N, C-alpha and C positions, 0 to 999 in steps of 0.2 A: 432094162427099156420094154421087155414083152409084159413086165410085172407092171408099171407103170400105165402100159395100153388098156392093160386088162382090168386095173384099177378104175380107170377112167370110163373103160367101158360098163363097169358093174353098177360106179356111181351115176352115170349117166340113166340105165336101165332104173336103179332106185328112184329117181327123180320123175323119169317120164311115166314110167307103169301108173303111179297113182294120180296121176293128171288127167294120163287117158282114160283110166277107170273112171275118175270122176265126171269127164266130160261124158261119157257114155252114161252116168248116171243122170247127170244134168240134162242131156238130151230127152232120155227117155221116162226119165220121171219127174223133176222139175219143171222141163218145157212141155212136156206131153201129158203126161197122167195128173199131176197135180194140178195143170191149168184147167184140164176136163173136170176133174174131179170139185175143184173150187169154184167153177163156172166163173170165173175172173173177167172173160169177155162180158158175160152176161151182166155182172154186179156192175160195170164200169159204164156199159151201154144204159140199164135202167139210170144209174146216177145222172149222167150226160144228160138224159132225156129230160129230167126234171125240171133243167133250166132252159135246154136248149130245143126241145121238142125232138121229134122223130129223127134218128141218124141209123146210118147203115156202116156196118166196119166193114172197111174193105181189105185191109190185111194187115198182120202182126209180125212184128221184127223181134230177132232175138239179140240178149246182148250177153254172152257167156261170161260169168264169172271167173272160167280159167283162163280167156282170152285177156280179160279185163286187168290180170294180174300178171300178165307175164311182163317181167323185167321192173316191174312198181312195188309189188308186195301190199298195195293197196287194199283195203279191208272193203272191197265192192261186193255187191249182192247179183245174184242172177236176175236179168230185168228185161222185161219186153215193153215194147211201145205198140200199143194198140191204135191204129190208124183209122178214123172214119172221115163220112163226110155228111152234112146235113141234108135231108130229104128233100126240106122246101128252102130252097137256097138258090137266087138268082146268080147262074154262074158268068152272066158279063158284069157284074160288080166287081169279080174277083180282082185284087190288087188295088182296088180305090181305095186310098186315105186308112189301110189296116184291112179292109175287107177280105173275106176267107169264108170259105165253102169247106174247107179241110183243115183237121186239126190231128192231136194225136194225145193220149194220156199213157204215160210211165207207170209201170207197174213194179214192184220189187219183192223177190223170195226171201223172208227172215222169220226165222224160227219156225220153220216148216208151213208157213201160210205167205199167200199172194196178197201184197199190200199196197194202197194207193194212198199217195200224199197230194191232195188238191190243193193244198197250199204252197207245194215246192216249186222250186224256178222252173223245174221242166214243165210242170203241170198249169203254170200261169195263165190265166185267162180263159182256161178251157173250159170251164163251168157257164161263163159268161159270153161265148162267142155268138149267140144270135144278138146278145143286147149291143155287144160290141160291133157287131154288122150293122145292125140299125143305127147305131151312132154315127157309124162311118157312112151311111148312106144320107144322113142328115146333114154332116160335116161336108160331106160333096156337094149336095145343094147350095151351101154356104159358099163355098170355094168357086161355084160356077159363075160364069161371067157372059154376058150380053155385049157384041159387040160394041156397043154404046156405052158399057162400065169399062169397057178394056180402052176405049178410048180416052176416055174420062182420066181413068188410072194415068195412063201412059202422058197425058198434058199435064198433069199435076206433078207427076214422077220428074218430068223433064223441066219442070218450071223449079221445084225444089233443088235440083240438083244445081242449076245455074245458081239460084240463090245462094246454096252451100257456099259454092267457091267463091263469090263475091262476098259472103260475110266471114268466111274462115280465113281466106287468103287474099283477099280484095283482087283477084282474078276474074277476068271474063273467060266464059266457056265458049269456046267454039265447038258445036257437035260435029263428029265426024259419021259415026254410025250407033245406032240403037238396036238394042236385042231384048225383046219382052220373054220373059220365062214366066209361065201360068205353072200352080202347084207346083212349087221347088222349094227346097229347104233353106231357112234363113242363114245368114252369115255371122249372126249375132253370137257373142261368146257368152255373155250374160243377158238373163232374162229372156232365152232364147224361146220362141212361139215352139209349142210341140207340134201345131197345126201346121200344114204348107203355107204357103204366101205366094204374092206375085213379085216378080223384079223387074226394075228396067236396069239395064246394065248400058252406060252410057261411054263411048269413045270416043276421043277429042283432043284438044290441046287448049293451052291459055294463051289467053291475048290475042295474038295475030302470028305468034311462033310455033309452025309445026313443029318442032324439034322438042317441045315442052309437051310433050304427051302426058294426058291423064285419062284413067279410067273410072269413072263414079258409077255406083250402085246405088238404087235407091229402091227399098223394100216396102210391099204394103201388106199389113196384115188384116184379111178380109174380117177377121172376127174383131178384133179391137179397132179395126178402122184407122188404124194408124199408120205413119211413114216413118221411116229410117232410112237415113242418107250418109253414106261415109266414103272413102277413097279405097278402090281396090289397088291400084298401080299409079305410081306417078315417077315421071323420068329424071334421071338426074340433074337435067337441064331446067325441068318445072322446080325442082327442089331450090334452084341456087335465087 
């Protein structure tokens, strides 16, 4: 028993020591000395500023190869994420239609070099951040509604919901409640709009029977100027 325990201890030590030594090597050499000597932060800043204008690096996070490999054996590289923000950026637009003043670039250490793949999934769009923000602002203007435009969309949507129930089911729609959502996502499964849409959700019942509940949603795409009507929910009584 003592021999078995000693064997386990020796085996554990044999596994732990190399990992601990590599972790120290990674921290002191790869993440510290090599980052500084290869000036990876400066290189990333220079590359990002070519298309985005001035940026400010805010902080850097590390992803250890040792920690990434625990229990997986996957051939991960030591990585850093260089977080930055655009110097000229209106923070009031943050979050609108994909607008963002902040992003990050992932770099990985391979063959004794810090490398960046700007075409990788992790770095998607990082070189076009300012351009995407400009597009987001323009899209937000397209999606904006005046009170008159909103009322017009509401009225047309209500009319389309009533006509839809009449044409598809030969039912008269009695409206009980309406909810208008601006800048929301489409419920479409096919040919779904990538931009935000406006939607009127109508709860009511068919003909004059309050037990025959139905919920109809009419979506309006401000880019294509098209409406789409569909039923969200219909009670069993209404289906009969």
